[in-house]
mmCIF file as gemmi writes it, N, C-alpha and C atoms, coordinates in Angstrom:
data_model
loop_
_atom_site.group_PDB
_atom_site.id
_atom_site.type_symbol
_atom_site.label_atom_id
_atom_site.label_alt_id
_atom_site.label_comp_id
_atom_site.label_asym_id
_atom_site.label_entity_id
_atom_site.label_seq_id
_atom_site.pdbx_PDB_ins_code
_atom_site.Cartn_x
_atom_site.Cartn_y
_atom_site.Cartn_z
_atom_site.occupancy
_atom_site.B_iso_or_equiv
_atom_site.pdbx_formal_charge
_atom_site.auth_seq_id
_atom_site.auth_asym_id
_atom_site.pdbx_PDB_model_num
ATOM 1 N N . UNK Axp A 1 ? 47.492 58.84 -61.096 1 0 ? 1 A 1
ATOM 2 C CA . UNK Axp A 1 ? 48.323 57.74 -60.693 1 0 ? 1 A 1
ATOM 3 C C . UNK Axp A 1 ? 47.728 56.398 -61.108 1 0 ? 1 A 1
ATOM 4 N N . UNK Axp A 2 ? 48.403 55.331 -60.808 1 0 ? 2 A 1
ATOM 5 C CA . UNK Axp A 2 ? 47.962 53.993 -61.202 1 0 ? 2 A 1
ATOM 6 C C . UNK Axp A 2 ? 46.602 53.577 -60.628 1 0 ? 2 A 1
ATOM 7 N N . UNK Axp A 3 ? 46.306 53.986 -59.382 1 0 ? 3 A 1
ATOM 8 C CA . UNK Axp A 3 ? 45.015 53.616 -58.787 1 0 ? 3 A 1
ATOM 9 C C . UNK Axp A 3 ? 43.881 54.316 -59.532 1 0 ? 3 A 1
ATOM 10 N N . UNK Axp A 4 ? 44.007 55.613 -59.736 1 0 ? 4 A 1
ATOM 11 C CA . UNK Axp A 4 ? 42.973 56.371 -60.445 1 0 ? 4 A 1
ATOM 12 C C . UNK Axp A 4 ? 42.797 55.835 -61.864 1 0 ? 4 A 1
ATOM 13 N N . UNK Axp A 5 ? 43.879 55.485 -62.526 1 0 ? 5 A 1
ATOM 14 C CA . UNK Axp A 5 ? 43.803 54.934 -63.875 1 0 ? 5 A 1
ATOM 15 C C . UNK Axp A 5 ? 43.085 53.581 -63.874 1 0 ? 5 A 1
ATOM 16 N N . UNK Axp A 6 ? 43.348 52.753 -62.875 1 0 ? 6 A 1
ATOM 17 C CA . UNK Axp A 6 ? 42.673 51.455 -62.776 1 0 ? 6 A 1
ATOM 18 C C . UNK Axp A 6 ? 41.171 51.646 -62.614 1 0 ? 6 A 1
ATOM 19 N N . UNK Axp A 7 ? 40.76 52.578 -61.762 1 0 ? 7 A 1
ATOM 20 C CA . UNK Axp A 7 ? 39.331 52.829 -61.585 1 0 ? 7 A 1
ATOM 21 C C . UNK Axp A 7 ? 38.707 53.436 -62.837 1 0 ? 7 A 1
ATOM 22 N N . UNK Axp A 8 ? 39.463 54.247 -63.578 1 0 ? 8 A 1
ATOM 23 C CA . UNK Axp A 8 ? 38.955 54.804 -64.838 1 0 ? 8 A 1
ATOM 24 C C . UNK Axp A 8 ? 38.672 53.683 -65.834 1 0 ? 8 A 1
ATOM 25 N N . UNK Axp A 9 ? 39.588 52.731 -65.929 1 0 ? 9 A 1
ATOM 26 C CA . UNK Axp A 9 ? 39.41 51.592 -66.839 1 0 ? 9 A 1
ATOM 27 C C . UNK Axp A 9 ? 38.216 50.746 -66.401 1 0 ? 9 A 1
ATOM 28 N N . UNK Axp A 10 ? 38.075 50.521 -65.098 1 0 ? 10 A 1
ATOM 29 C CA . UNK Axp A 10 ? 36.937 49.758 -64.577 1 0 ? 10 A 1
ATOM 30 C C . UNK Axp A 10 ? 35.634 50.452 -64.954 1 0 ? 10 A 1
ATOM 31 N N . UNK Axp A 11 ? 35.566 51.765 -64.746 1 0 ? 11 A 1
ATOM 32 C CA . UNK Axp A 11 ? 34.35 52.538 -65.073 1 0 ? 11 A 1
ATOM 33 C C . UNK Axp A 11 ? 34.017 52.416 -66.559 1 0 ? 11 A 1
ATOM 34 N N . UNK Axp A 12 ? 35.007 52.528 -67.412 1 0 ? 12 A 1
ATOM 35 C CA . UNK Axp A 12 ? 34.779 52.449 -68.857 1 0 ? 12 A 1
ATOM 36 C C . UNK Axp A 12 ? 34.322 51.061 -69.302 1 0 ? 12 A 1
ATOM 37 N N . UNK Axp A 13 ? 34.744 50.029 -68.587 1 0 ? 13 A 1
ATOM 38 C CA . UNK Axp A 13 ? 34.4 48.655 -68.968 1 0 ? 13 A 1
ATOM 39 C C . UNK Axp A 13 ? 33.026 48.221 -68.453 1 0 ? 13 A 1
ATOM 40 N N . UNK Axp A 14 ? 32.427 49.015 -67.587 1 0 ? 14 A 1
ATOM 41 C CA . UNK Axp A 14 ? 31.157 48.659 -66.957 1 0 ? 14 A 1
ATOM 42 C C . UNK Axp A 14 ? 30.016 48.657 -67.969 1 0 ? 14 A 1
ATOM 43 N N . UNK Axp A 15 ? 29.215 47.615 -67.927 1 0 ? 15 A 1
ATOM 44 C CA . UNK Axp A 15 ? 28.018 47.547 -68.765 1 0 ? 15 A 1
ATOM 45 C C . UNK Axp A 15 ? 26.807 47.313 -67.871 1 0 ? 15 A 1
ATOM 46 N N . UNK Axp A 16 ? 25.645 47.699 -68.359 1 0 ? 16 A 1
ATOM 47 C CA . UNK Axp A 16 ? 24.411 47.488 -67.599 1 0 ? 16 A 1
ATOM 48 C C . UNK Axp A 16 ? 24.191 46.004 -67.335 1 0 ? 16 A 1
ATOM 49 N N . UNK Axp A 17 ? 24.531 45.166 -68.304 1 0 ? 17 A 1
ATOM 50 C CA . UNK Axp A 17 ? 24.382 43.714 -68.136 1 0 ? 17 A 1
ATOM 51 C C . UNK Axp A 17 ? 25.265 43.201 -67.004 1 0 ? 17 A 1
ATOM 52 N N . UNK Axp A 18 ? 26.496 43.684 -66.945 1 0 ? 18 A 1
ATOM 53 C CA . UNK Axp A 18 ? 27.415 43.264 -65.884 1 0 ? 18 A 1
ATOM 54 C C . UNK Axp A 18 ? 26.906 43.712 -64.519 1 0 ? 18 A 1
ATOM 55 N N . UNK Axp A 19 ? 26.394 44.94 -64.45 1 0 ? 19 A 1
ATOM 56 C CA . UNK Axp A 19 ? 25.836 45.453 -63.197 1 0 ? 19 A 1
ATOM 57 C C . UNK Axp A 19 ? 24.653 44.592 -62.773 1 0 ? 19 A 1
ATOM 58 N N . UNK Axp A 20 ? 23.76 44.307 -63.705 1 0 ? 20 A 1
ATOM 59 C CA . UNK Axp A 20 ? 22.559 43.515 -63.413 1 0 ? 20 A 1
ATOM 60 C C . UNK Axp A 20 ? 22.923 42.109 -62.92 1 0 ? 20 A 1
ATOM 61 N N . UNK Axp A 21 ? 23.948 41.508 -63.498 1 0 ? 21 A 1
ATOM 62 C CA . UNK Axp A 21 ? 24.312 40.138 -63.121 1 0 ? 21 A 1
ATOM 63 C C . UNK Axp A 21 ? 25.153 40.067 -61.846 1 0 ? 21 A 1
ATOM 64 N N . UNK Axp A 22 ? 25.867 41.131 -61.488 1 0 ? 22 A 1
ATOM 65 C CA . UNK Axp A 22 ? 26.732 41.108 -60.315 1 0 ? 22 A 1
ATOM 66 C C . UNK Axp A 22 ? 25.995 41.515 -59.042 1 0 ? 22 A 1
ATOM 67 N N . UNK Axp A 23 ? 25.345 42.669 -59.074 1 0 ? 23 A 1
ATOM 68 C CA . UNK Axp A 23 ? 24.578 43.17 -57.927 1 0 ? 23 A 1
ATOM 69 C C . UNK Axp A 23 ? 25.39 43.208 -56.635 1 0 ? 23 A 1
ATOM 70 N N . UNK Axp A 24 ? 26.556 43.834 -56.696 1 0 ? 24 A 1
ATOM 71 C CA . UNK Axp A 24 ? 27.396 43.973 -55.51 1 0 ? 24 A 1
ATOM 72 C C . UNK Axp A 24 ? 28.084 45.321 -55.473 1 0 ? 24 A 1
ATOM 73 N N . UNK Axp A 25 ? 28.385 45.79 -54.278 1 0 ? 25 A 1
ATOM 74 C CA . UNK Axp A 25 ? 29.103 47.041 -54.094 1 0 ? 25 A 1
ATOM 75 C C . UNK Axp A 25 ? 30.365 46.731 -53.288 1 0 ? 25 A 1
ATOM 76 N N . UNK Axp A 26 ? 31.514 47.147 -53.807 1 0 ? 26 A 1
ATOM 77 C CA . UNK Axp A 26 ? 32.811 46.845 -53.225 1 0 ? 26 A 1
ATOM 78 C C . UNK Axp A 26 ? 33.497 48.139 -52.82 1 0 ? 26 A 1
ATOM 79 N N . UNK Axp A 27 ? 33.917 48.21 -51.581 1 0 ? 27 A 1
ATOM 80 C CA . UNK Axp A 27 ? 34.636 49.374 -51.08 1 0 ? 27 A 1
ATOM 81 C C . UNK Axp A 27 ? 36.061 48.948 -50.778 1 0 ? 27 A 1
ATOM 82 N N . UNK Axp A 28 ? 37.019 49.751 -51.21 1 0 ? 28 A 1
ATOM 83 C CA . UNK Axp A 28 ? 38.431 49.444 -51.02 1 0 ? 28 A 1
ATOM 84 C C . UNK Axp A 28 ? 39.062 50.536 -50.162 1 0 ? 28 A 1
ATOM 85 N N . UNK Axp A 29 ? 39.677 50.13 -49.073 1 0 ? 29 A 1
ATOM 86 C CA . UNK Axp A 29 ? 40.45 51.037 -48.223 1 0 ? 29 A 1
ATOM 87 C C . UNK Axp A 29 ? 41.904 50.776 -48.583 1 0 ? 29 A 1
ATOM 88 N N . UNK Axp A 30 ? 42.464 51.658 -49.398 1 0 ? 30 A 1
ATOM 89 C CA . UNK Axp A 30 ? 43.807 51.437 -49.932 1 0 ? 30 A 1
ATOM 90 C C . UNK Axp A 30 ? 44.839 52.28 -49.198 1 0 ? 30 A 1
ATOM 91 N N . UNK Axp A 31 ? 45.983 51.672 -48.913 1 0 ? 31 A 1
ATOM 92 C CA . UNK Axp A 31 ? 47.086 52.38 -48.279 1 0 ? 31 A 1
ATOM 93 C C . UNK Axp A 31 ? 48.184 52.607 -49.319 1 0 ? 31 A 1
ATOM 94 N N . UNK Axp A 32 ? 49.021 53.601 -49.061 1 0 ? 32 A 1
ATOM 95 C CA . UNK Axp A 32 ? 50.126 53.885 -49.979 1 0 ? 32 A 1
ATOM 96 C C . UNK Axp A 32 ? 49.752 54.932 -51.011 1 0 ? 32 A 1
ATOM 97 N N . UNK Axp A 33 ? 50.572 55.052 -52.057 1 0 ? 33 A 1
ATOM 98 C CA . UNK Axp A 33 ? 50.356 56.059 -53.103 1 0 ? 33 A 1
ATOM 99 C C . UNK Axp A 33 ? 48.996 55.877 -53.763 1 0 ? 33 A 1
ATOM 100 N N . UNK Axp A 34 ? 48.227 56.952 -53.84 1 0 ? 34 A 1
ATOM 101 C CA . UNK Axp A 34 ? 46.906 56.89 -54.456 1 0 ? 34 A 1
ATOM 102 C C . UNK Axp A 34 ? 45.874 56.23 -53.571 1 0 ? 34 A 1
ATOM 103 N N . UNK Axp A 35 ? 46.223 56.027 -52.311 1 0 ? 35 A 1
ATOM 104 C CA . UNK Axp A 35 ? 45.333 55.344 -51.385 1 0 ? 35 A 1
ATOM 105 C C . UNK Axp A 35 ? 44.133 56.18 -50.995 1 0 ? 35 A 1
ATOM 106 N N . UNK Axp A 36 ? 43.382 55.653 -50.054 1 0 ? 36 A 1
ATOM 107 C CA . UNK Axp A 36 ? 42.159 56.294 -49.601 1 0 ? 36 A 1
ATOM 108 C C . UNK Axp A 36 ? 41 55.339 -49.812 1 0 ? 36 A 1
ATOM 109 N N . UNK Axp A 37 ? 39.806 55.859 -49.752 1 0 ? 37 A 1
ATOM 110 C CA . UNK Axp A 37 ? 38.605 55.061 -49.948 1 0 ? 37 A 1
ATOM 111 C C . UNK Axp A 37 ? 38.175 55.153 -51.402 1 0 ? 37 A 1
ATOM 112 N N . UNK Axp A 38 ? 38.005 54.006 -52.031 1 0 ? 38 A 1
ATOM 113 C CA . UNK Axp A 38 ? 37.565 53.891 -53.425 1 0 ? 38 A 1
ATOM 114 C C . UNK Axp A 38 ? 36.438 52.867 -53.481 1 0 ? 38 A 1
ATOM 115 N N . UNK Axp A 39 ? 35.668 52.858 -54.558 1 0 ? 39 A 1
ATOM 116 C CA . UNK Axp A 39 ? 34.556 51.903 -54.641 1 0 ? 39 A 1
ATOM 117 C C . UNK Axp A 39 ? 34.278 51.469 -56.08 1 0 ? 39 A 1
ATOM 118 N N . UNK Axp A 40 ? 33.614 50.322 -56.167 1 0 ? 40 A 1
ATOM 119 C CA . UNK Axp A 40 ? 33.04 49.828 -57.426 1 0 ? 40 A 1
ATOM 120 C C . UNK Axp A 40 ? 31.602 49.466 -57.096 1 0 ? 40 A 1
ATOM 121 N N . UNK Axp A 41 ? 30.661 50.162 -57.707 1 0 ? 41 A 1
ATOM 122 C CA . UNK Axp A 41 ? 29.234 49.934 -57.475 1 0 ? 41 A 1
ATOM 123 C C . UNK Axp A 41 ? 28.659 49.172 -58.662 1 0 ? 41 A 1
ATOM 124 N N . UNK Axp A 42 ? 28.4 47.901 -58.449 1 0 ? 42 A 1
ATOM 125 C CA . UNK Axp A 42 ? 27.796 47.058 -59.484 1 0 ? 42 A 1
ATOM 126 C C . UNK Axp A 42 ? 26.392 46.651 -59.044 1 0 ? 42 A 1
ATOM 127 N N . UNK Axp A 43 ? 25.714 47.593 -58.395 1 0 ? 43 A 1
ATOM 128 C CA . UNK Axp A 43 ? 24.357 47.346 -57.92 1 0 ? 43 A 1
ATOM 129 C C . UNK Axp A 43 ? 23.391 48.436 -58.404 1 0 ? 43 A 1
ATOM 130 N N . UNK Axp A 44 ? 23.834 49.685 -58.355 1 0 ? 44 A 1
ATOM 131 C CA . UNK Axp A 44 ? 23.008 50.814 -58.752 1 0 ? 44 A 1
ATOM 132 C C . UNK Axp A 44 ? 22.936 50.887 -60.275 1 0 ? 44 A 1
ATOM 133 N N . UNK Axp A 45 ? 21.782 51.24 -60.814 1 0 ? 45 A 1
ATOM 134 C CA . UNK Axp A 45 ? 21.588 51.304 -62.267 1 0 ? 45 A 1
ATOM 135 C C . UNK Axp A 45 ? 22.738 52.045 -62.952 1 0 ? 45 A 1
ATOM 136 N N . UNK Axp A 46 ? 23.317 51.418 -63.932 1 0 ? 46 A 1
ATOM 137 C CA . UNK Axp A 46 ? 24.426 52.01 -64.674 1 0 ? 46 A 1
ATOM 138 C C . UNK Axp A 46 ? 25.787 51.738 -64.067 1 0 ? 46 A 1
ATOM 139 N N . UNK Axp A 47 ? 25.826 51.483 -62.758 1 0 ? 47 A 1
ATOM 140 C CA . UNK Axp A 47 ? 27.088 51.223 -62.089 1 0 ? 47 A 1
ATOM 141 C C . UNK Axp A 47 ? 27.977 52.45 -62.036 1 0 ? 47 A 1
ATOM 142 N N . UNK Axp A 48 ? 28.964 52.402 -61.185 1 0 ? 48 A 1
ATOM 143 C CA . UNK Axp A 48 ? 29.934 53.487 -61.091 1 0 ? 48 A 1
ATOM 144 C C . UNK Axp A 48 ? 31.162 52.995 -60.336 1 0 ? 48 A 1
ATOM 145 N N . UNK Axp A 49 ? 32.22 53.744 -60.467 1 0 ? 49 A 1
ATOM 146 C CA . UNK Axp A 49 ? 33.461 53.433 -59.766 1 0 ? 49 A 1
ATOM 147 C C . UNK Axp A 49 ? 34.201 54.732 -59.561 1 0 ? 49 A 1
ATOM 148 N N . UNK Axp A 50 ? 34.897 54.855 -58.43 1 0 ? 50 A 1
ATOM 149 C CA . UNK Axp A 50 ? 35.665 56.064 -58.226 1 0 ? 50 A 1
ATOM 150 C C . UNK Axp A 50 ? 36.134 56.251 -56.811 1 0 ? 50 A 1
ATOM 151 N N . UNK Axp A 51 ? 36.582 57.473 -56.543 1 0 ? 51 A 1
ATOM 152 C CA . UNK Axp A 51 ? 37.135 57.84 -55.252 1 0 ? 51 A 1
ATOM 153 C C . UNK Axp A 51 ? 36.018 58.202 -54.289 1 0 ? 51 A 1
ATOM 154 N N . UNK Axp A 52 ? 36.183 57.813 -53.021 1 0 ? 52 A 1
ATOM 155 C CA . UNK Axp A 52 ? 35.213 58.144 -51.987 1 0 ? 52 A 1
ATOM 156 C C . UNK Axp A 52 ? 34.38 56.939 -51.612 1 0 ? 52 A 1
ATOM 157 N N . UNK Axp A 53 ? 33.394 57.187 -50.773 1 0 ? 53 A 1
ATOM 158 C CA . UNK Axp A 53 ? 32.502 56.103 -50.348 1 0 ? 53 A 1
ATOM 159 C C . UNK Axp A 53 ? 31.493 55.831 -51.449 1 0 ? 53 A 1
ATOM 160 N N . UNK Axp A 54 ? 31.039 54.575 -51.557 1 0 ? 54 A 1
ATOM 161 C CA . UNK Axp A 54 ? 30.044 54.249 -52.584 1 0 ? 54 A 1
ATOM 162 C C . UNK Axp A 54 ? 28.714 54.951 -52.293 1 0 ? 54 A 1
ATOM 163 N N . UNK Axp A 55 ? 27.885 55.129 -53.329 1 0 ? 55 A 1
ATOM 164 C CA . UNK Axp A 55 ? 26.602 55.808 -53.145 1 0 ? 55 A 1
ATOM 165 C C . UNK Axp A 55 ? 25.602 55 -52.316 1 0 ? 55 A 1
ATOM 166 N N . UNK Axp A 56 ? 25.825 53.712 -52.17 1 0 ? 56 A 1
ATOM 167 C CA . UNK Axp A 56 ? 24.993 52.85 -51.331 1 0 ? 56 A 1
ATOM 168 C C . UNK Axp A 56 ? 25.929 52.033 -50.44 1 0 ? 56 A 1
ATOM 169 N N . UNK Axp A 57 ? 25.382 51.407 -49.413 1 0 ? 57 A 1
ATOM 170 C CA . UNK Axp A 57 ? 26.196 50.623 -48.475 1 0 ? 57 A 1
ATOM 171 C C . UNK Axp A 57 ? 26.94 49.502 -49.198 1 0 ? 57 A 1
ATOM 172 N N . UNK Axp A 58 ? 28.227 49.381 -48.89 1 0 ? 58 A 1
ATOM 173 C CA . UNK Axp A 58 ? 29.063 48.356 -49.517 1 0 ? 58 A 1
ATOM 174 C C . UNK Axp A 58 ? 28.699 46.969 -48.999 1 0 ? 58 A 1
ATOM 175 N N . UNK Axp A 59 ? 28.703 45.989 -49.908 1 0 ? 59 A 1
ATOM 176 C CA . UNK Axp A 59 ? 28.513 44.588 -49.545 1 0 ? 59 A 1
ATOM 177 C C . UNK Axp A 59 ? 29.822 43.983 -49.053 1 0 ? 59 A 1
ATOM 178 N N . UNK Axp A 60 ? 30.934 44.478 -49.576 1 0 ? 60 A 1
ATOM 179 C CA . UNK Axp A 60 ? 32.261 43.987 -49.218 1 0 ? 60 A 1
ATOM 180 C C . UNK Axp A 60 ? 33.17 45.193 -49.009 1 0 ? 60 A 1
ATOM 181 N N . UNK Axp A 61 ? 33.906 45.194 -47.899 1 0 ? 61 A 1
ATOM 182 C CA . UNK Axp A 61 ? 34.896 46.24 -47.634 1 0 ? 61 A 1
ATOM 183 C C . UNK Axp A 61 ? 36.245 45.548 -47.507 1 0 ? 61 A 1
ATOM 184 N N . UNK Axp A 62 ? 37.192 45.95 -48.332 1 0 ? 62 A 1
ATOM 185 C CA . UNK Axp A 62 ? 38.516 45.33 -48.325 1 0 ? 62 A 1
ATOM 186 C C . UNK Axp A 62 ? 39.591 46.38 -48.06 1 0 ? 62 A 1
ATOM 187 N N . UNK Axp A 63 ? 40.579 46.002 -47.284 1 0 ? 63 A 1
ATOM 188 C CA . UNK Axp A 63 ? 41.732 46.865 -47.026 1 0 ? 63 A 1
ATOM 189 C C . UNK Axp A 63 ? 42.954 46.194 -47.625 1 0 ? 63 A 1
ATOM 190 N N . UNK Axp A 64 ? 43.699 46.945 -48.411 1 0 ? 64 A 1
ATOM 191 C CA . UNK Axp A 64 ? 44.922 46.42 -49.023 1 0 ? 64 A 1
ATOM 192 C C . UNK Axp A 64 ? 45.789 47.585 -49.468 1 0 ? 64 A 1
ATOM 193 N N . UNK Axp A 65 ? 47.012 47.286 -49.86 1 0 ? 65 A 1
ATOM 194 C CA . UNK Axp A 65 ? 47.892 48.342 -50.367 1 0 ? 65 A 1
ATOM 195 C C . UNK Axp A 65 ? 47.44 48.716 -51.78 1 0 ? 65 A 1
ATOM 196 N N . UNK Axp A 66 ? 47.682 49.953 -52.136 1 0 ? 66 A 1
ATOM 197 C CA . UNK Axp A 66 ? 47.319 50.399 -53.481 1 0 ? 66 A 1
ATOM 198 C C . UNK Axp A 66 ? 48.129 49.632 -54.531 1 0 ? 66 A 1
ATOM 199 N N . UNK Axp A 67 ? 49.351 49.254 -54.201 1 0 ? 67 A 1
ATOM 200 C CA . UNK Axp A 67 ? 50.185 48.477 -55.122 1 0 ? 67 A 1
ATOM 201 C C . UNK Axp A 67 ? 49.549 47.116 -55.405 1 0 ? 67 A 1
ATOM 202 N N . UNK Axp A 68 ? 49.109 46.411 -54.355 1 0 ? 68 A 1
ATOM 203 C CA . UNK Axp A 68 ? 48.472 45.11 -54.549 1 0 ? 68 A 1
ATOM 204 C C . UNK Axp A 68 ? 47.148 45.241 -55.304 1 0 ? 68 A 1
ATOM 205 N N . UNK Axp A 69 ? 46.399 46.313 -55.031 1 0 ? 69 A 1
ATOM 206 C CA . UNK Axp A 69 ? 45.137 46.534 -55.74 1 0 ? 69 A 1
ATOM 207 C C . UNK Axp A 69 ? 45.383 46.644 -57.247 1 0 ? 69 A 1
ATOM 208 N N . UNK Axp A 70 ? 46.333 47.482 -57.629 1 0 ? 70 A 1
ATOM 209 C CA . UNK Axp A 70 ? 46.63 47.67 -59.055 1 0 ? 70 A 1
ATOM 210 C C . UNK Axp A 70 ? 47.115 46.362 -59.669 1 0 ? 70 A 1
ATOM 211 N N . UNK Axp A 71 ? 47.99 45.647 -58.972 1 0 ? 71 A 1
ATOM 212 C CA . UNK Axp A 71 ? 48.479 44.36 -59.481 1 0 ? 71 A 1
ATOM 213 C C . UNK Axp A 71 ? 47.333 43.377 -59.673 1 0 ? 71 A 1
ATOM 214 N N . UNK Axp A 72 ? 46.397 43.336 -58.712 1 0 ? 72 A 1
ATOM 215 C CA . UNK Axp A 72 ? 45.281 42.396 -58.789 1 0 ? 72 A 1
ATOM 216 C C . UNK Axp A 72 ? 44.393 42.694 -60.005 1 0 ? 72 A 1
ATOM 217 N N . UNK Axp A 73 ? 44.14 43.975 -60.273 1 0 ? 73 A 1
ATOM 218 C CA . UNK Axp A 73 ? 43.254 44.336 -61.372 1 0 ? 73 A 1
ATOM 219 C C . UNK Axp A 73 ? 43.959 44.394 -62.726 1 0 ? 73 A 1
ATOM 220 N N . UNK Axp A 74 ? 45.265 44.206 -62.736 1 0 ? 74 A 1
ATOM 221 C CA . UNK Axp A 74 ? 45.994 44.141 -64.008 1 0 ? 74 A 1
ATOM 222 C C . UNK Axp A 74 ? 46.589 42.754 -64.219 1 0 ? 74 A 1
ATOM 223 N N . UNK Axp A 75 ? 46.03 41.755 -63.522 1 0 ? 75 A 1
ATOM 224 C CA . UNK Axp A 75 ? 46.439 40.347 -63.634 1 0 ? 75 A 1
ATOM 225 C C . UNK Axp A 75 ? 47.894 40.093 -63.293 1 0 ? 75 A 1
ATOM 226 N N . UNK Axp A 76 ? 48.493 40.948 -62.487 1 0 ? 76 A 1
ATOM 227 C CA . UNK Axp A 76 ? 49.872 40.718 -62.054 1 0 ? 76 A 1
ATOM 228 C C . UNK Axp A 76 ? 49.914 40.095 -60.669 1 0 ? 76 A 1
ATOM 229 N N . UNK Axp A 77 ? 48.738 39.954 -60.04 1 0 ? 77 A 1
ATOM 230 C CA . UNK Axp A 77 ? 48.634 39.325 -58.733 1 0 ? 77 A 1
ATOM 231 C C . UNK Axp A 77 ? 47.325 38.544 -58.716 1 0 ? 77 A 1
ATOM 232 N N . UNK Axp A 78 ? 47.415 37.27 -58.475 1 0 ? 78 A 1
ATOM 233 C CA . UNK Axp A 78 ? 46.22 36.434 -58.417 1 0 ? 78 A 1
ATOM 234 C C . UNK Axp A 78 ? 45.402 36.835 -57.189 1 0 ? 78 A 1
ATOM 235 N N . UNK Axp A 79 ? 44.077 36.982 -57.334 1 0 ? 79 A 1
ATOM 236 C CA . UNK Axp A 79 ? 43.246 37.389 -56.191 1 0 ? 79 A 1
ATOM 237 C C . UNK Axp A 79 ? 43.455 36.525 -54.953 1 0 ? 79 A 1
ATOM 238 N N . UNK Axp A 80 ? 43.664 35.226 -55.125 1 0 ? 80 A 1
ATOM 239 C CA . UNK Axp A 80 ? 43.891 34.352 -53.974 1 0 ? 80 A 1
ATOM 240 C C . UNK Axp A 80 ? 45.103 34.824 -53.173 1 0 ? 80 A 1
ATOM 241 N N . UNK Axp A 81 ? 46.19 35.172 -53.861 1 0 ? 81 A 1
ATOM 242 C CA . UNK Axp A 81 ? 47.394 35.621 -53.167 1 0 ? 81 A 1
ATOM 243 C C . UNK Axp A 81 ? 47.187 36.971 -52.505 1 0 ? 81 A 1
ATOM 244 N N . UNK Axp A 82 ? 46.342 37.806 -53.094 1 0 ? 82 A 1
ATOM 245 C CA . UNK Axp A 82 ? 46.082 39.119 -52.509 1 0 ? 82 A 1
ATOM 246 C C . UNK Axp A 82 ? 45.429 38.995 -51.145 1 0 ? 82 A 1
ATOM 247 N N . UNK Axp A 83 ? 44.715 37.903 -50.925 1 0 ? 83 A 1
ATOM 248 C CA . UNK Axp A 83 ? 43.989 37.743 -49.671 1 0 ? 83 A 1
ATOM 249 C C . UNK Axp A 83 ? 44.67 36.788 -48.692 1 0 ? 83 A 1
ATOM 250 N N . UNK Axp A 84 ? 45.913 36.471 -48.946 1 0 ? 84 A 1
ATOM 251 C CA . UNK Axp A 84 ? 46.688 35.668 -48.007 1 0 ? 84 A 1
ATOM 252 C C . UNK Axp A 84 ? 46.912 36.507 -46.745 1 0 ? 84 A 1
ATOM 253 N N . UNK Axp A 85 ? 47.06 35.867 -45.59 1 0 ? 85 A 1
ATOM 254 C CA . UNK Axp A 85 ? 47.265 36.622 -44.346 1 0 ? 85 A 1
ATOM 255 C C . UNK Axp A 85 ? 48.399 37.635 -44.482 1 0 ? 85 A 1
ATOM 256 N N . UNK Axp A 86 ? 48.128 38.846 -44.025 1 0 ? 86 A 1
ATOM 257 C CA . UNK Axp A 86 ? 49.116 39.913 -44.063 1 0 ? 86 A 1
ATOM 258 C C . UNK Axp A 86 ? 49.046 40.779 -45.303 1 0 ? 86 A 1
ATOM 259 N N . UNK Axp A 87 ? 48.397 40.311 -46.365 1 0 ? 87 A 1
ATOM 260 C CA . UNK Axp A 87 ? 48.332 41.102 -47.588 1 0 ? 87 A 1
ATOM 261 C C . UNK Axp A 87 ? 47.118 42.011 -47.64 1 0 ? 87 A 1
ATOM 262 N N . UNK Axp A 88 ? 45.994 41.568 -47.127 1 0 ? 88 A 1
ATOM 263 C CA . UNK Axp A 88 ? 44.8 42.395 -47.139 1 0 ? 88 A 1
ATOM 264 C C . UNK Axp A 88 ? 43.862 41.933 -46.042 1 0 ? 88 A 1
ATOM 265 N N . UNK Axp A 89 ? 42.871 42.738 -45.807 1 0 ? 89 A 1
ATOM 266 C CA . UNK Axp A 89 ? 41.878 42.412 -44.794 1 0 ? 89 A 1
ATOM 267 C C . UNK Axp A 89 ? 40.502 42.649 -45.4 1 0 ? 89 A 1
ATOM 268 N N . UNK Axp A 90 ? 39.639 41.645 -45.309 1 0 ? 90 A 1
ATOM 269 C CA . UNK Axp A 90 ? 38.247 41.827 -45.699 1 0 ? 90 A 1
ATOM 270 C C . UNK Axp A 90 ? 37.504 42.181 -44.426 1 0 ? 90 A 1
ATOM 271 N N . UNK Axp A 91 ? 36.971 43.401 -44.358 1 0 ? 91 A 1
ATOM 272 C CA . UNK Axp A 91 ? 36.33 43.876 -43.137 1 0 ? 91 A 1
ATOM 273 C C . UNK Axp A 91 ? 34.909 43.355 -42.998 1 0 ? 91 A 1
ATOM 274 N N . UNK Axp A 92 ? 34.168 43.347 -44.078 1 0 ? 92 A 1
ATOM 275 C CA . UNK Axp A 92 ? 32.795 42.865 -43.978 1 0 ? 92 A 1
ATOM 276 C C . UNK Axp A 92 ? 32.331 42.351 -45.325 1 0 ? 92 A 1
ATOM 277 N N . UNK Axp A 93 ? 31.494 41.355 -45.256 1 0 ? 93 A 1
ATOM 278 C CA . UNK Axp A 93 ? 30.926 40.775 -46.462 1 0 ? 93 A 1
ATOM 279 C C . UNK Axp A 93 ? 29.442 40.534 -46.195 1 0 ? 93 A 1
ATOM 280 N N . UNK Axp A 94 ? 28.598 41.028 -47.084 1 0 ? 94 A 1
ATOM 281 C CA . UNK Axp A 94 ? 27.168 40.774 -46.995 1 0 ? 94 A 1
ATOM 282 C C . UNK Axp A 94 ? 26.764 40.036 -48.255 1 0 ? 94 A 1
ATOM 283 N N . UNK Axp A 95 ? 26.254 38.836 -48.074 1 0 ? 95 A 1
ATOM 284 C CA . UNK Axp A 95 ? 25.864 38.029 -49.229 1 0 ? 95 A 1
ATOM 285 C C . UNK Axp A 95 ? 24.362 37.844 -49.243 1 0 ? 95 A 1
ATOM 286 N N . UNK Axp A 96 ? 23.818 37.827 -50.433 1 0 ? 96 A 1
ATOM 287 C CA . UNK Axp A 96 ? 22.403 37.549 -50.601 1 0 ? 96 A 1
ATOM 288 C C . UNK Axp A 96 ? 22.273 36.376 -51.549 1 0 ? 96 A 1
ATOM 289 N N . UNK Axp A 97 ? 21.71 35.299 -51.059 1 0 ? 97 A 1
ATOM 290 C CA . UNK Axp A 97 ? 21.529 34.104 -51.893 1 0 ? 97 A 1
ATOM 291 C C . UNK Axp A 97 ? 20.093 34.059 -52.375 1 0 ? 97 A 1
ATOM 292 N N . UNK Axp A 98 ? 19.923 34.149 -53.668 1 0 ? 98 A 1
ATOM 293 C CA . UNK Axp A 98 ? 18.596 34.117 -54.256 1 0 ? 98 A 1
ATOM 294 C C . UNK Axp A 98 ? 18.443 32.875 -55.094 1 0 ? 98 A 1
ATOM 295 N N . UNK Axp A 99 ? 17.23 32.313 -55.098 1 0 ? 99 A 1
ATOM 296 C CA . UNK Axp A 99 ? 16.967 31.124 -55.916 1 0 ? 99 A 1
ATOM 297 C C . UNK Axp A 99 ? 16.431 31.525 -57.255 1 0 ? 99 A 1
């Protein structure tokens, strides 16, 4: 489905440089078709993305519809609009500020 295809494209686009510069793990709780728990790990060497819980604790956990997720990652929905009240919920955010 569209969600699995989006994560496949994300996985293929991942580079070690991008993982090294991002250093974040994102967990998505998606509702609707193709929903469930999905993740993007941009912290662990090599990075990964897929279905299920991330291999390490997520820095950000977001809940949204699978339709909005696909739209957001295919530039059909601006991230700002995805996080407007009622569209999604950010459950937790852990930030690390390094100098």
